[in-house]
C-alpha positions as CSV (number, residue, x, y, z in Angstrom):
1,X,-12.4,-4.0,12.8
2,X,-12.7,-0.6,11.2
3,X,-10.2,1.7,12.7
4,X,-7.9,4.6,11.9
5,X,-4.8,5.6,13.9
6,X,-4.0,9.2,13.0
7,X,-2.8,12.5,14.4
8,X,-5.4,15.2,14.8
9,X,-2.6,17.8,14.4
10,X,-1.3,16.3,11.1
11,X,-2.7,18.2,8.1
12,X,-1.9,15.2,5.8
13,X,-3.9,12.8,8.1
14,X,-6.8,15.2,8.2
15,X,-6.8,15.7,4.4
16,X,-6.8,11.9,3.8
17,X,-9.7,11.4,6.2
18,X,-11.7,14.1,4.5
19,X,-10.8,12.6,1.1
20,X,-11.9,9.1,2.2
21,X,-15.1,10.3,3.9
22,X,-15.2,7.1,6.0
23,X,-18.5,5.6,7.2
24,X,-19.5,6.4,10.7
25,X,-18.7,2.9,12.0
26,X,-15.0,3.6,11.8
27,X,-13.2,4.3,15.1
28,X,-10.8,7.2,14.9
29,X,-7.9,7.2,17.4
30,X,-5.8,10.3,17.8
31,X,-2.5,8.6,18.8
32,X,-1.2,11.8,20.5
33,X,-4.1,12.0,23.0
34,X,-4.8,8.3,23.2
35,X,-1.6,6.3,23.1
36,X,-1.3,3.1,21.2
37,X,-1.4,0.1,23.5
38,X,0.9,-3.0,23.2
39,X,-2.2,-5.0,22.2
40,X,-3.1,-2.6,19.5
41,X,0.4,-2.5,18.1
42,X,0.5,-6.3,18.1
43,X,-2.8,-6.4,16.2
44,X,-1.3,-4.0,13.6
45,X,1.9,-6.0,13.3
46,X,-0.1,-9.2,12.8
47,X,-1.8,-7.5,9.8
48,X,1.3,-5.7,8.5
49,X,3.8,-8.5,8.9
50,X,6.4,-6.6,10.9
51,X,6.9,-3.7,13.2
52,X,9.3,-2.2,10.7
53,X,6.4,-1.9,8.2
54,X,4.6,0.4,10.7
55,X,7.7,2.4,11.5
56,X,8.2,5.9,10.1
57,X,11.7,6.6,9.0
58,X,10.6,10.2,8.2
59,X,10.0,11.0,11.8
60,X,11.9,14.0,13.1
61,X,13.0,11.9,16.1
62,X,14.4,9.2,13.8
63,X,16.8,11.8,12.4
64,X,17.5,13.5,15.8
65,X,18.3,10.1,17.5
66,X,20.5,9.1,14.5
67,X,18.6,5.8,14.2
68,X,19.4,5.4,10.5
69,X,23.0,4.6,11.5
70,X,21.9,1.9,14.0
71,X,21.0,-1.7,13.3
72,X,17.4,-1.8,14.4
73,X,15.6,-5.1,15.0
74,X,11.9,-5.8,15.2
75,X,11.9,-5.4,19.0
76,X,13.5,-1.9,18.5
77,X,10.8,-0.8,16.1
78,X,8.2,-2.0,18.5
79,X,9.9,-0.2,21.4
80,X,10.2,3.1,19.6
81,X,6.6,3.1,18.3
82,X,5.3,2.5,21.8
83,X,7.7,5.0,23.3
84,X,6.7,7.9,21.0
85,X,3.7,8.2,18.7
86,X,5.6,10.0,15.9
87,X,7.4,6.7,15.1
88,X,4.1,5.3,13.8
89,X,3.8,5.8,10.0
90,X,0.5,7.6,9.7
91,X,-2.3,7.2,9.1
92,X,-2.8,3.5,9.7
93,X,-6.2,2.4,8.4
94,X,-7.6,-1.0,9.3
95,X,-10.5,-2.4,7.2
96,X,-11.5,-5.8,8.6
97,X,-8.4,-7.9,8.0
98,X,-6.6,-5.5,5.8
99,X,-4.2,-2.8,6.9
100,X,-3.1,0.3,5.0
101,X,-0.1,2.2,6.3
102,X,1.1,5.7,5.4
103,X,0.0,8.5,3.2
104,X,1.2,7.6,-0.3
105,X,-1.2,8.1,-3.2
106,X,-1.2,4.4,-3.8
107,X,-2.2,3.6,-0.2
108,X,-5.0,6.1,-0.3
109,X,-6.3,4.7,-3.6
110,X,-6.1,1.2,-2.2
111,X,-8.3,2.2,0.7
112,X,-10.8,3.9,-1.6
113,X,-11.0,0.7,-3.7
114,X,-11.7,-1.4,-0.6
115,X,-14.4,1.1,0.6
116,X,-16.2,0.9,-2.8
117,X,-16.8,-2.8,-2.3
């Protein structure tokens, strides 16, 4: 599978997509207009190892809901990601059986290295 979960309205996601210049066989899913399904999230979790790895603690809602002061478990992370798209750390890039989560320089470089091969 070659897929990117991103936000069309996120300037960081757009910048990363331009920088990567992905081949045309990649499927781009704007998670605001096309919600993540349970099956998709479970596929991401299988590659990432946990729902927490996919969860954005930088989300505005995370702060507003005071989630940092709560003891969250895997089912909670799954619930919140499915409930509101902003809880997914973006972008999530899947290249076959590898997953790259977030927008750090290291993550973007790792994707570039995989795309070269």
